[in-house]
Backbone as a chain_set.jsonl record, in Angstrom:
{"seq": "MCFAPYISLATFVIEFSLALFFLLRDPRDNLNRMLALISFLLGFYQLNEFLICTTGFNLFSRLAVITTSLLPVLAVFFALIVFRKKLRFYWRILICAPAVFFVLMFAISDILRESATCMTIFIQYPYFGLVWRFLGLYYIVYLVAALILFYFASLSVKTKEERRLSHLGMLAMLIFTVPTFVFLLFLPVFNVQFPSVLCEFGLLLAIELIVLIWYKEKHNLKY", "coords": {"N": [[0.191, -13.041, -18.492], [3.364, -11.751, -19.085], [4.141, -12.61, -21.901], [6.462, -13.788, -21.509], [8.155, -16.035, -18.912], [10.104, -14.65, -17.569], [9.905, -12.183, -18.456], [7.825, -11.328, -16.576], [9.083, -11.459, -14.322], [11.119, -9.64, -14.537], [9.331, -7.464, -14.562], [8.175, -7.595, -12.047], [10.78, -6.354, -10.65], [10.778, -3.864, -11.598], [8.198, -2.85, -10.446], [8.637, -3.326, -7.99], [10.613, -1.553, -7.452], [9.874, 0.87, -7.935], [7.899, 1.134, -6.087], [9.493, 1.178, -3.787], [10.727, 3.577, -4.433], [8.346, 5.363, -4.381], [7.71, 5.176, -1.976], [10.109, 6.021, -0.379], [10.36, 8.648, -1.184], [8.604, 10.215, 0.436], [7.915, 9.27, 3.075], [6.191, 9.5, 5.079], [4.074, 10.787, 4.26], [0.454, 9.745, 3.269], [-0.271, 9.234, 0.644], [1.87, 8.621, -0.834], [2.593, 6.413, 0.641], [0.355, 4.737, -0.064], [0.359, 4.662, -2.718], [2.856, 3.33, -2.972], [2.154, 0.843, -1.888], [0.25, -0.117, -3.571], [1.963, -0.422, -5.969], [3.661, -2.235, -4.99], [2.097, -4.693, -4.695], [1.071, -4.915, -7.259], [3.482, -5.573, -8.465], [3.981, -7.824, -6.714], [2.284, -9.518, -7.748], [3.162, -10.256, -10.32], [5.459, -11.433, -9.649], [4.32, -13.831, -8.434], [3.358, -14.893, -10.894], [5.49, -15.486, -12.411], [6.405, -17.595, -10.831], [4.412, -19.161, -10.661], [4.571, -20.179, -13.646], [7.288, -21.389, -13.73], [7.319, -23.205, -11.327], [5.166, -24.175, -11.06], [3.592, -24.823, -9.003], [0.538, -24.871, -6.777], [0.381, -23.025, -4.612], [1.408, -20.783, -5.498], [-0.669, -19.878, -7.489], [-2.998, -19.313, -5.946], [-1.94, -17.319, -4.197], [-1.517, -15.372, -6.244], [-4.336, -14.851, -6.847], [-5.426, -14.054, -4.653], [-3.769, -11.641, -4.53], [-4.936, -10.125, -6.509], [-7.416, -9.982, -5.511], [-7.254, -7.978, -3.401], [-6.551, -5.273, -4.718], [-9.016, -3.747, -5.662], [-10.094, -2.59, -3.275], [-7.867, -1.075, -2.471], [-7.741, 0.771, -4.112], [-10.095, 2.253, -3.637], [-9.366, 3.369, -1.268], [-7.293, 5.045, -2.4], [-8.604, 6.776, -3.847], [-10.094, 7.852, -1.426], [-7.961, 8.919, 0.134], [-7.074, 11.074, -1.715], [-9.237, 12.69, -1.636], [-9.169, 13.472, 0.791], [-11.065, 12.515, 2.821], [-11.918, 11.507, 5.843], [-12.637, 8.679, 7.09], [-14.71, 6.655, 9.648], [-14.028, 3.961, 11.865], [-15.692, 1.827, 11.542], [-16.555, 2.221, 8.971], [-14.53, 1.586, 7.277], [-13.818, -0.701, 8.112], [-15.985, -1.777, 6.969], [-15.777, -1.495, 4.197], [-13.715, -2.792, 3.747], [-14.534, -5.578, 4.017], [-15.453, -7.344, 1.724], [-12.977, -7.708, 0.602], [-11.583, -8.935, 2.418], [-13.157, -11.244, 2.729], [-12.71, -12.38, -0.001], [-10.139, -12.969, 0.132], [-9.744, -14.564, 2.428], [-11.623, -16.811, 1.077], [-10.236, -17.742, -1.073], [-7.719, -18.389, 0.353], [-8.331, -20.438, 2.503], [-10.185, -22.107, 1.264], [-10.889, -25.026, -0.682], [-11.474, -23.933, -3.142], [-9.889, -23.422, -5.2], [-8.569, -25.756, -6.582], [-6.485, -26.858, -8.251], [-3.358, -25.617, -10.1], [-2.863, -22.553, -11.568], [-2.09, -22.342, -15.048], [0.465, -22.033, -17.305], [0.456, -20.472, -20.133], [1.265, -19.595, -23.6], [1.219, -17.016, -23.92], [-0.605, -16.053, -22.043], [-1.626, -16.528, -18.357], [-3.563, -19.07, -17.577], [-6.418, -19.408, -15.637], [-8.096, -21.643, -13.524], [-11.605, -21.772, -13.892], [-13.963, -20.24, -11.584], [-16.616, -20.632, -11.016], [-19.653, -19.333, -9.69], [-18.315, -18.045, -7.653], [-16.109, -16.44, -9.498], [-17.892, -14.75, -10.655], [-18.885, -13.01, -8.743], [-16.534, -12.034, -7.99], [-15.609, -10.308, -10.112], [-17.897, -8.68, -10.071], [-17.346, -7.294, -7.713], [-14.857, -6.054, -8.572], [-16.008, -4.361, -10.502], [-17.835, -2.739, -9.02], [-16.267, -1.795, -6.843], [-14.109, -0.201, -8.491], [-15.633, 1.56, -10.044], [-16.484, 3.046, -7.741], [-14.169, 4.095, -6.964], [-13.645, 5.74, -8.88], [-15.771, 7.618, -9.013], [-15.419, 8.739, -6.383], [-13.063, 10.142, -6.998], [-13.974, 12.027, -8.786], [-15.653, 13.787, -6.986], [-13.671, 14.428, -5.36], [-12.203, 16.159, -6.953], [-14.251, 18.115, -7.378], [-14.504, 19.263, -4.546], [-12.001, 20.076, -3.738], [-9.81, 22.818, -2.708], [-7.777, 23.895, -4.201], [-6.601, 24.417, -7.71], [-4.464, 22.967, -8.425], [-4.789, 20.765, -6.75], [-7.171, 19.964, -7.638], [-6.452, 18.941, -10.226], [-4.76, 16.966, -9.78], [-6.737, 15.279, -8.548], [-7.654, 14.542, -10.841], [-5.63, 13.218, -12.301], [-5.668, 10.879, -10.552], [-8.145, 9.818, -11.259], [-7.48, 9.413, -13.953], [-5.628, 7.446, -13.535], [-7.406, 5.111, -12.793], [-8.675, 4.847, -14.918], [-6.837, 3.737, -16.94], [-6.093, 1.58, -15.936], [-8.352, 0.132, -15.859], [-10.041, 0.421, -17.887], [-8.647, -0.956, -20.269], [-8.858, -3.596, -19.169], [-11.306, -4.293, -19.071], [-12.28, -4.215, -21.411], [-10.809, -6.309, -22.791], [-12.287, -8.361, -20.965], [-14.835, -8.265, -21.803], [-14.97, -7.767, -24.571], [-13.446, -9.65, -25.632], [-14.089, -12.536, -25.502], [-12.784, -15.006, -25.494], [-10.819, -14.683, -23.655], [-11.885, -14.991, -21.081], [-11.419, -16.027, -18.566], [-8.909, -15.172, -18.183], [-8.463, -12.64, -17.771], [-6.951, -11.525, -15.381], [-4.24, -11.886, -15.731], [-3.421, -9.87, -17.27], [-2.533, -8.077, -16.32], [0.088, -7.266, -16.171], [0.931, -5.861, -18.855], [-0.921, -3.471, -18.33], [-0.407, -2.796, -15.753], [1.876, -2.191, -15.78], [1.536, 0.562, -17.485], [-0.029, 1.894, -15.654], [1.815, 2.408, -13.435], [3.723, 4.059, -14.808], [2.042, 6.287, -14.944], [1.354, 6.845, -12.177], [4.007, 7.541, -11.562], [3.822, 10.394, -12.837], [2.061, 11.494, -11.341], [3.105, 11.391, -8.778], [5.339, 13.088, -9.182], [3.836, 15.438, -10.162], [2.622, 16.097, -7.596], [4.879, 16.64, -5.963], [5.983, 18.774, -7.295], [4.073, 20.57, -6.886], [4.251, 20.651, -4.15], [2.026, 19.323, -2.605], [0.57, 17.753, 0.107], [-0.599, 14.952, 1.885]], "CA": [[1.682, -13.15, -18.114], [3.731, -10.699, -20.197], [4.764, -13.049, -22.968], [7.578, -14.944, -21.202], [8.119, -15.971, -17.252], [11.048, -13.717, -17.207], [9.429, -10.649, -18.331], [6.978, -11.052, -15.514], [10.109, -11.403, -13.119], [11.354, -8.142, -14.821], [7.988, -6.416, -14.367], [8.155, -7.314, -10.701], [11.494, -5.944, -10.336], [10.352, -2.532, -11.838], [7.284, -2.339, -9.636], [9.013, -3.455, -6.518], [11.585, -0.63, -7.223], [9.098, 1.815, -8.026], [7.432, 0.848, -4.822], [10.476, 1.817, -2.768], [10.852, 5.031, -4.69], [7.653, 6.012, -3.982], [7.814, 5.21, -0.181], [11.235, 6.896, -0.029], [10.241, 9.936, -1.631], [8.156, 10.945, 1.569], [7.466, 7.991, 3.872], [5.102, 9.921, 6.225], [2.605, 11.031, 3.147], [-0.272, 8.948, 3.042], [-0.42, 9.184, -0.505], [2.998, 8.12, -1.197], [2.549, 4.982, 1.017], [-0.698, 4.079, -0.63], [1.099, 4.335, -3.942], [3.825, 2.272, -2.729], [1.529, -0.533, -1.685], [-0.578, -0.779, -4.951], [2.922, -0.8, -6.877], [4.139, -3.536, -4.813], [0.996, -5.544, -4.727], [1.216, -5.332, -8.648], [4.617, -6.456, -8.577], [4.207, -9.282, -6.068], [1.333, -10.557, -8.436], [3.967, -10.405, -11.35], [6.303, -12.547, -9.002], [3.777, -14.926, -8.513], [3.015, -15.366, -12.177], [6.687, -16.193, -12.866], [6.807, -18.748, -10.051], [3.443, -20.146, -11.405], [5.613, -20.764, -14.848], [8.614, -21.833, -13.263], [7.227, -24.299, -10.444], [3.709, -25.187, -11.197], [2.949, -24.967, -7.422], [-0.689, -24.091, -6.747], [0.534, -22.047, -3.552], [1.267, -19.338, -6.367], [-2.068, -19.517, -7.988], [-3.807, -18.795, -4.638], [-1.263, -15.878, -3.784], [-1.651, -14.66, -7.107], [-5.693, -14.361, -7.091], [-5.496, -13.274, -3.266], [-3.193, -10.436, -4.723], [-5.933, -9.464, -7.459], [-8.71, -9.37, -4.663], [-6.666, -6.575, -2.553], [-6.472, -4.07, -5.667], [-9.986, -2.79, -5.706], [-10.219, -1.945, -2.117], [-6.851, -0.228, -2.352], [-8.411, 1.908, -5.39], [-11.123, 3.031, -3.112], [-8.728, 4.124, -0.27], [-6.462, 5.983, -2.967], [-9.348, 7.897, -4.044], [-10.335, 8.555, -0.162], [-6.758, 9.929, 0.45], [-6.975, 12.132, -2.366], [-10.7, 13.39, -1.495], [-9.025, 13.757, 2.028], [-12.095, 12.11, 3.386], [-11.425, 10.522, 6.79], [-13.801, 7.689, 7.601], [-14.72, 6.083, 11.173], [-13.387, 2.548, 11.632], [-16.395, 0.989, 11.165], [-16.775, 2.339, 7.583], [-13.245, 1.144, 6.901], [-14.2, -2.24, 8.058], [-17.205, -2.409, 6.042], [-15.43, -1.098, 2.969], [-12.535, -3.98, 3.604], [-15.323, -6.849, 4.038], [-15.359, -7.912, 0.396], [-11.682, -8.215, 0.379], [-11.351, -10.027, 3.383], [-13.971, -12.357, 2.41], [-12.324, -13.098, -0.979], [-9.001, -13.355, 0.545], [-10.232, -16.12, 3.068], [-11.868, -17.725, 0.022], [-8.722, -18.305, -1.813], [-6.643, -18.96, 1.272], [-8.345, -21.5, 3.176], [-11.029, -22.97, 0.943], [-10.485, -25.717, -1.652], [-11.918, -23.863, -4.578], [-8.909, -23.505, -6.363], [-7.464, -27.293, -6.343], [-5.468, -26.921, -9.352], [-2.733, -24.527, -10.225], [-3.183, -21.979, -12.94], [-1.518, -22.799, -16.432], [1.367, -21.148, -17.877], [0.373, -20.521, -21.728], [2.311, -19.059, -24.606], [0.897, -15.632, -23.639], [-1.551, -15.874, -20.753], [-1.804, -17.475, -17.724], [-4.84, -20.011, -17.493], [-6.667, -19.592, -14.414], [-9.231, -22.027, -13.477], [-12.809, -21.03, -13.538], [-14.412, -20.391, -10.023], [-18.047, -20.605, -11.334], [-20.239, -18.126, -9.196], [-17.563, -16.804, -7.125], [-15.706, -15.663, -10.123], [-18.701, -13.505, -10.892], [-18.96, -12.203, -7.553], [-15.345, -11.352, -7.783], [-15.775, -9.586, -10.983], [-18.847, -7.5, -9.565], [-16.755, -6.554, -6.514], [-14.114, -5.145, -9.042], [-16.659, -3.494, -11.019], [-18.135, -1.917, -8.157], [-15.202, -0.649, -6.275], [-13.336, 0.804, -9.06], [-16.638, 2.721, -10.261], [-16.892, 3.845, -6.547], [-13.174, 4.901, -6.747], [-14.022, 6.924, -10.007], [-16.638, 8.675, -8.328], [-14.65, 9.532, -4.953], [-11.991, 11.132, -7.276], [-14.737, 13.175, -9.265], [-16.089, 14.525, -6.2], [-12.726, 15.462, -4.815], [-12.161, 17.352, -7.764], [-15.152, 19.097, -6.999], [-14.464, 19.993, -3.23], [-10.886, 20.784, -3.396], [-9.676, 24.125, -2.893], [-6.823, 24.821, -5.406], [-6.634, 24.219, -8.804], [-3.5, 21.878, -8.318], [-5.454, 19.586, -6.148], [-8.222, 19.437, -8.621], [-5.68, 18.299, -11.36], [-4.068, 15.68, -9.014], [-7.619, 14.145, -8.626], [-7.975, 13.922, -12.166], [-4.564, 12.241, -12.544], [-6.394, 9.816, -10.003], [-9.211, 9.179, -12.39], [-6.88, 8.727, -15.115], [-4.981, 6.004, -13.336], [-8.195, 4.105, -12.48], [-9.277, 4.473, -16.29], [-5.838, 3.427, -17.571], [-6.076, 0.206, -15.602], [-9.655, -0.689, -15.821], [-10.761, 0.424, -19.453], [-8.442, -1.912, -21.121], [-9.138, -4.864, -18.853], [-12.722, -4.41, -19.307], [-12.3, -4.346, -22.968], [-10.533, -7.874, -22.655], [-13.047, -9.264, -20.395], [-16.112, -7.94, -22.484], [-15.084, -7.901, -26.212], [-12.827, -10.677, -26.235], [-14.757, -13.538, -24.457], [-11.902, -16.177, -25.699], [-9.769, -14.518, -22.408], [-12.866, -14.606, -20.352], [-10.78, -16.464, -17.318], [-7.619, -14.932, -18.165], [-8.264, -11.225, -17.583], [-5.899, -11.053, -14.371], [-2.86, -12.129, -16.392], [-2.976, -8.991, -18.423], [-2.049, -7.019, -15.288], [1.556, -6.655, -16.555], [0.905, -4.453, -19.604], [-1.642, -2.353, -17.665], [0.326, -2.556, -14.593], [3.15, -0.914, -16.43], [1.067, 1.738, -17.641], [-0.409, 2.988, -14.541], [3.269, 2.516, -12.845], [4.206, 5.251, -15.351], [1.042, 7.531, -14.654], [1.772, 7.173, -11.011], [5.236, 8.624, -11.539], [3.524, 11.396, -13.302], [1.033, 11.922, -10.167], [4.337, 11.603, -7.66], [5.954, 14.307, -9.557], [2.987, 16.49, -9.801], [2.383, 16.256, -6.008], [6.125, 17.226, -5.252], [6.013, 19.854, -7.996], [3.078, 21.754, -6.138], [4.356, 20.547, -2.741], [1.017, 18.921, -1.803], [0.634, 16.974, 1.454], [-1.735, 14.041, 2.108]], "C": [[2.198, -12.315, -19.326], [4.786, -11.742, -20.991], [5.862, -13.99, -22.779], [7.66, -14.639, -19.508], [9.045, -14.744, -16.756], [10.953, -12.316, -17.42], [8.532, -10.348, -17.105], [8.036, -10.612, -14.135], [10.687, -9.678, -13.375], [10.469, -7.018, -14.413], [8.031, -6.328, -12.848], [9.19, -6.435, -10.093], [11.12, -4.332, -10.39], [9.372, -2.034, -11.071], [7.817, -2.431, -8.28], [9.829, -2.212, -6.254], [10.641, 0.677, -7.372], [8.281, 2.231, -6.582], [8.287, 1.724, -3.64], [10.822, 3.205, -3.201], [9.474, 5.838, -4.409], [7.46, 6.508, -2.475], [8.902, 6.014, 0.515], [11.1, 8.316, -0.132], [9.645, 10.832, -0.355], [7.342, 9.612, 2.573], [6.228, 8.161, 4.79], [3.512, 10.282, 5.54], [1.814, 9.722, 3.062], [-0.39, 8.247, 1.771], [0.663, 8.161, -1.195], [2.729, 6.691, -0.547], [1.42, 4.093, 0.314], [-0.155, 3.636, -2.145], [1.973, 2.903, -4.114], [3.141, 0.858, -2.632], [1.006, -1.06, -2.68], [0.706, -0.974, -5.921], [3.61, -2.053, -6.392], [3.305, -4.706, -4.867], [1.115, -5.819, -6.65], [2.329, -5.982, -8.99], [4.868, -7.749, -7.815], [3.127, -10.176, -7.105], [2.299, -11.067, -9.88], [4.952, -11.799, -10.841], [5.546, -13.998, -8.825], [3.118, -15.744, -9.977], [4.363, -16.002, -12.804], [6.855, -17.582, -11.947], [5.676, -19.954, -10.503], [4.037, -21.033, -12.651], [6.565, -21.497, -14.471], [8.705, -23.149, -12.43], [6.046, -24.966, -10.554], [2.781, -25.502, -9.739], [1.576, -24.258, -7.322], [-0.69, -22.987, -5.618], [0.627, -20.495, -4.635], [0.466, -18.725, -6.672], [-2.914, -18.891, -6.966], [-3.217, -17.522, -4.216], [-1.669, -14.868, -4.975], [-3.253, -13.841, -7.125], [-6.025, -13.51, -5.83], [-4.947, -11.697, -3.796], [-4.285, -9.618, -5.193], [-6.971, -8.936, -6.47], [-8.255, -7.911, -3.703], [-6.854, -5.402, -3.432], [-7.669, -3.158, -5.445], [-10.139, -2.023, -4.406], [-9.21, -1.023, -1.934], [-7.334, 1.073, -3.28], [-9.082, 2.956, -4.592], [-10.431, 3.886, -2.124], [-7.702, 5.347, -1.014], [-7.351, 7.091, -3.045], [-9.69, 8.648, -2.615], [-9.342, 9.469, 0.036], [-7.023, 11.262, -0.341], [-8.184, 13.222, -2.433], [-10.115, 13.781, 0.01], [-10.13, 13.664, 3.051], [-11.563, 11.079, 4.389], [-12.841, 9.862, 7.278], [-13.817, 7.148, 9.334], [-14.511, 4.75, 10.692], [-14.246, 1.586, 10.969], [-16.809, 0.942, 9.727], [-15.591, 1.542, 6.981], [-13.667, -0.498, 6.896], [-15.048, -2.762, 7.145], [-16.73, -2.223, 4.522], [-14.055, -2.378, 2.53], [-13.177, -5.463, 3.387], [-15.066, -7.7, 2.954], [-14.025, -8.403, 0.127], [-11.288, -9.234, 1.145], [-11.976, -11.406, 2.921], [-12.995, -13.246, 1.058], [-10.778, -13.596, -0.693], [-9.099, -14.842, 1.376], [-10.735, -16.955, 2.304], [-10.949, -18.358, -0.411], [-7.645, -18.932, -1.052], [-6.781, -20.321, 1.636], [-9.235, -22.087, 2.477], [-10.576, -23.99, -0.297], [-10.931, -25.394, -3.037], [-10.92, -23.848, -5.605], [-7.718, -24.551, -6.066], [-6.535, -27.263, -7.215], [-4.682, -25.5, -9.528], [-3.043, -23.812, -11.647], [-2.167, -22.476, -14.024], [-0.664, -21.637, -16.81], [1.217, -21.451, -19.597], [1.427, -19.8, -22.386], [2.377, -17.512, -24.229], [0.381, -15.076, -22.544], [-1.402, -16.719, -19.628], [-3.201, -17.627, -17.466], [-5.267, -19.853, -16.128], [-7.945, -20.567, -14.32], [-10.468, -21.549, -13.099], [-13.503, -21.478, -12.247], [-16.015, -20.347, -10.018], [-18.462, -19.226, -10.772], [-19.409, -17.117, -8.37], [-16.828, -16.069, -8.078], [-16.367, -14.388, -10.67], [-18.722, -12.94, -10.181], [-17.527, -11.392, -7.59], [-15.129, -9.951, -8.87], [-16.992, -8.332, -10.75], [-18.298, -6.528, -8.563], [-15.757, -5.589, -7.446], [-14.942, -3.986, -9.589], [-17.101, -2.165, -10.199], [-17.415, -0.739, -7.531], [-14.414, 0.348, -7.138], [-14.251, 1.935, -10.082], [-16.493, 3.531, -8.965], [-15.586, 4.638, -6.583], [-13.152, 6.124, -7.947], [-14.861, 8.003, -9.628], [-15.98, 9.493, -7.064], [-13.644, 10.559, -5.967], [-13.023, 12.392, -8.17], [-15.026, 13.962, -8.231], [-15.024, 15.348, -5.436], [-12.415, 16.152, -5.652], [-13.172, 18.2, -7.789], [-15.158, 20.046, -5.425], [-13.125, 20.241, -3.062], [-10.823, 21.991, -3.467], [-8.587, 25.035, -3.887], [-6.802, 23.971, -6.677], [-5.591, 22.773, -9.078], [-3.936, 20.458, -7.86], [-6.435, 18.842, -6.807], [-7.579, 18.356, -9.824], [-4.994, 16.996, -10.859], [-5.24, 14.767, -9.091], [-7.91, 13.997, -9.916], [-6.87, 13.32, -12.645], [-5.014, 10.828, -11.735], [-7.33, 9.101, -10.867], [-8.596, 8.508, -13.346], [-6.137, 7.61, -14.817], [-5.784, 4.94, -13.129], [-8.652, 3.817, -14.085], [-7.888, 3.736, -17.299], [-5.648, 1.86, -17.174], [-7.32, -0.611, -15.74], [-9.974, -0.891, -17.2], [-10.148, -0.745, -20.299], [-8.742, -3.259, -20.654], [-10.55, -5.174, -18.99], [-13.159, -4.73, -20.771], [-11.996, -5.988, -23.236], [-11.561, -8.615, -22.112], [-14.299, -9.13, -21.292], [-16.3, -8.431, -23.886], [-14.509, -9.207, -26.537], [-13.075, -11.94, -25.501], [-13.693, -14.848, -24.685], [-11.034, -15.976, -24.078], [-10.728, -14.11, -21.263], [-12.593, -14.975, -18.672], [-9.349, -15.855, -17.176], [-7.253, -13.589, -17.87], [-7.056, -10.758, -16.514], [-4.534, -11.071, -14.85], [-2.531, -10.989, -17.099], [-2.78, -7.622, -17.247], [-0.637, -6.452, -15.599], [1.569, -5.453, -17.424], [0.316, -3.384, -18.882], [-1.105, -1.687, -16.643], [1.266, -1.518, -14.57], [2.613, 0.439, -16.484], [0.667, 2.844, -16.428], [0.898, 2.973, -13.676], [3.537, 4.031, -13.496], [3.199, 6.674, -15.039], [1.127, 7.876, -13.11], [3.004, 7.949, -10.632], [4.852, 9.84, -11.975], [2.841, 12.297, -12.273], [2.085, 12.326, -9.189], [4.633, 13.005, -8.187], [5.073, 15.42, -9.782], [2.831, 17.277, -8.468], [3.561, 16.997, -5.527], [6.196, 18.289, -5.822], [5.298, 21.128, -7.252], [3.117, 21.615, -4.416], [2.99, 20.169, -1.966], [1.216, 17.57, -0.791], [-0.593, 15.858, 1.356], [-1.605, 13.413, 3.351]], "O": [[1.568, -12.21, -20.379], [5.999, -11.73, -20.783], [6.201, -14.829, -23.614], [7.395, -13.589, -18.922], [8.797, -14.027, -15.786], [11.605, -11.435, -16.859], [8.496, -9.204, -16.651], [7.845, -9.765, -13.262], [10.644, -8.766, -12.549], [10.818, -5.904, -14.021], [7.947, -5.226, -12.307], [8.844, -5.741, -9.138], [11.16, -3.634, -9.377], [9.427, -0.824, -10.855], [7.442, -1.613, -7.44], [9.865, -1.743, -5.116], [10.982, 1.585, -6.614], [8.114, 3.368, -6.139], [7.885, 2.605, -2.88], [11.204, 3.997, -2.339], [9.602, 7.046, -4.208], [7.201, 7.598, -1.965], [8.79, 6.553, 1.615], [11.612, 9.106, 0.661], [10.087, 11.957, -0.12], [6.153, 9.303, 2.495], [5.462, 7.273, 5.164], [2.369, 10.154, 5.98], [2.411, 8.676, 2.809], [-0.56, 7.033, 1.662], [0.398, 7.182, -1.893], [2.652, 5.768, -1.358], [1.572, 2.882, 0.154], [-0.244, 2.501, -2.614], [1.902, 1.93, -4.865], [3.565, -0.12, -3.247], [1.115, -2.267, -2.899], [0.477, -1.805, -6.8], [4.092, -2.855, -7.192], [3.869, -5.774, -5.102], [1.232, -6.949, -7.124], [2.266, -6.93, -9.773], [5.715, -8.586, -8.127], [3.212, -11.401, -7.182], [2.102, -12.167, -10.396], [5.117, -12.851, -11.458], [6.09, -15.081, -9.04], [2.576, -16.847, -10.049], [4.299, -16.929, -13.611], [7.432, -18.558, -12.426], [5.873, -21.159, -10.653], [4.01, -22.263, -12.692], [6.632, -22.538, -15.124], [9.598, -23.99, -12.537], [5.872, -26.138, -10.217], [1.748, -26.136, -9.524], [1.475, -23.112, -7.762], [-1.574, -22.131, -5.602], [0.015, -19.44, -4.469], [0.35, -17.511, -6.501], [-3.533, -17.873, -7.275], [-3.988, -16.627, -3.87], [-2.084, -13.733, -4.738], [-3.414, -12.639, -7.334], [-6.721, -12.496, -5.869], [-5.598, -10.691, -3.515], [-4.65, -8.611, -4.586], [-7.376, -7.773, -6.485], [-9.026, -6.984, -3.452], [-7.361, -4.43, -2.873], [-7.502, -1.988, -5.1], [-10.313, -0.807, -4.481], [-9.511, -0.057, -1.232], [-7.185, 2.246, -2.938], [-8.863, 4.164, -4.683], [-10.78, 5.063, -2.041], [-7.367, 6.363, -0.406], [-7.11, 8.174, -2.513], [-9.603, 9.875, -2.559], [-9.598, 10.67, 0.126], [-7.168, 12.347, 0.222], [-8.168, 14.285, -3.054], [-10.851, 14.641, 0.494], [-10.232, 14.467, 3.978], [-10.946, 10.064, 4.066], [-13.839, 10.434, 7.717], [-12.854, 7.348, 10.075], [-14.698, 4.357, 9.54], [-13.893, 0.757, 10.13], [-17.311, -0.066, 9.228], [-15.898, 0.778, 6.066], [-13.785, -1.261, 5.938], [-14.976, -3.868, 6.61], [-17.353, -2.84, 3.659], [-13.626, -2.704, 1.423], [-12.599, -6.363, 2.777], [-14.484, -8.765, 3.16], [-13.879, -9.437, -0.525], [-10.749, -10.26, 0.731], [-11.343, -12.454, 2.787], [-12.666, -14.431, 1.124], [-10.315, -14.561, -1.299], [-8.64, -15.926, 1.015], [-10.448, -18.11, 2.619], [-10.802, -19.554, -0.157], [-6.838, -19.748, -1.496], [-5.979, -21.223, 1.391], [-9.392, -23.144, 3.09], [-9.671, -23.475, -0.954], [-10.868, -26.197, -3.968], [-11.13, -24.233, -6.755], [-6.583, -24.426, -5.609], [-5.502, -27.792, -6.807], [-5.195, -24.431, -9.195], [-3.403, -24.423, -12.653], [-1.283, -23.173, -13.526], [-1.009, -20.464, -16.662], [1.727, -22.401, -20.192], [2.418, -19.42, -21.764], [3.431, -16.876, -24.238], [0.68, -13.98, -22.07], [-0.983, -17.835, -19.933], [-3.964, -16.699, -17.197], [-4.414, -20.19, -15.307], [-8.875, -20.274, -15.072], [-10.55, -20.918, -12.045], [-13.639, -22.639, -11.862], [-16.6, -20.021, -8.986], [-17.928, -18.175, -11.128], [-19.569, -15.899, -8.296], [-16.717, -14.891, -7.74], [-15.813, -13.348, -11.026], [-18.565, -11.788, -10.585], [-17.465, -10.214, -7.237], [-14.638, -8.87, -8.545], [-16.888, -7.214, -11.254], [-18.591, -5.335, -8.479], [-15.775, -4.39, -7.171], [-14.704, -2.823, -9.264], [-16.879, -0.99, -10.489], [-17.601, 0.478, -7.533], [-14.085, 1.464, -6.738], [-13.758, 2.875, -10.706], [-16.374, 4.747, -9.112], [-15.687, 5.825, -6.276], [-12.666, 7.244, -7.787], [-14.636, 9.177, -9.92], [-16.081, 10.708, -6.889], [-13.521, 11.736, -5.627], [-12.708, 13.581, -8.109], [-14.64, 15.112, -8.443], [-15.186, 16.48, -4.98], [-12.214, 17.261, -5.157], [-12.892, 19.258, -8.353], [-15.658, 21.155, -5.238], [-12.948, 20.763, -1.961], [-11.637, 22.549, -4.203], [-8.544, 26.225, -4.197], [-7.011, 22.764, -6.555], [-5.899, 21.794, -9.758], [-3.618, 19.369, -8.339], [-6.65, 17.632, -6.742], [-8.073, 17.293, -10.202], [-4.739, 16.073, -11.633], [-5.083, 13.639, -9.558], [-8.634, 13.017, -10.09], [-7.141, 12.718, -13.684], [-4.732, 9.747, -12.252], [-7.241, 7.901, -11.126], [-8.875, 7.358, -13.685], [-5.938, 6.774, -15.698], [-5.279, 3.819, -13.196], [-8.95, 2.677, -14.442], [-8.171, 3.242, -18.39], [-5.148, 1.038, -17.942], [-7.324, -1.842, -15.735], [-10.16, -1.994, -17.714], [-10.892, -1.463, -20.967], [-8.903, -4.135, -21.504], [-10.914, -6.35, -19.016], [-14.151, -5.352, -21.15], [-12.795, -6.752, -23.777], [-11.848, -9.627, -22.75], [-14.818, -10.23, -21.483], [-17.197, -9.128, -24.361], [-14.904, -9.862, -27.501], [-12.13, -12.379, -24.847], [-13.889, -15.773, -23.897], [-10.678, -16.961, -23.431], [-10.514, -13.114, -20.571], [-13.225, -14.483, -17.737], [-8.694, -16.029, -16.148], [-6.081, -13.245, -17.713], [-6.33, -9.792, -16.752], [-3.709, -10.288, -14.378], [-1.408, -10.952, -17.601], [-2.912, -6.424, -17.495], [-0.303, -5.306, -15.297], [1.995, -4.347, -17.092], [0.972, -2.348, -18.765], [-1.154, -0.472, -16.452], [1.479, -0.525, -13.876], [3.025, 1.352, -15.769], [0.908, 4.043, -16.289], [0.861, 4.011, -13.015], [3.557, 5.036, -12.786], [3.61, 7.83, -14.94], [0.992, 9.046, -12.754], [3.103, 8.76, -9.711], [5.595, 10.698, -11.498], [2.949, 13.523, -12.254], [2.061, 13.473, -8.743], [4.169, 13.993, -7.618], [5.601, 16.513, -9.575], [2.872, 18.485, -8.237], [3.385, 17.93, -4.744], [6.512, 19.183, -5.037], [5.741, 22.263, -7.076], [2.379, 22.181, -3.609], [2.802, 20.619, -0.836], [1.934, 16.596, -1.02], [-1.536, 16.133, 0.614], [-2.456, 12.609, 3.728]]}, "num_chains": 1, "name": "protein.A"}
């Protein structure tokens, strides 16, 4: 959480406003729509953190974790759009399968019996045991895959403008993931709290996405 529940609420408003901004700039563009969806989910997560701290209802803990489960797969599709790589439907289903698994796991199982706890600085989530480890592995694999796709996109595009946009996509992944994994790996006291740092790094990501959209429009790139 961002130090106080109302800062989480303010972050939701910012992220939701950016989602509308990205979408309305070019509603037919696949990249704009993907960035709008990512921004919306980051904001929706912050809304759930606010509701966790103000209501204590377990429902919002479930929705928060479900939201975080969707982000890695969206990172891969973000990279695929920049790569201009179209996949057959069965590949799309396969890519989405882990996200669907975790969404169903947290939605219908009793693995999350207790609500997350609102602490002074962070949200304290219950430890999920082996499921938590698999969720972390899913994050690592998909975010690394997104970085690799952005790299290959930068090699395959025909213009330097598209290449630089691919680099901006890589930067977006690094801005969001590197600080999170620093928290996860080097600050063990936060080992079950790393989703709650999405506020700080989500805002950094939002700023970078604004730059990406500006660059895309400046050079009239379409996806």
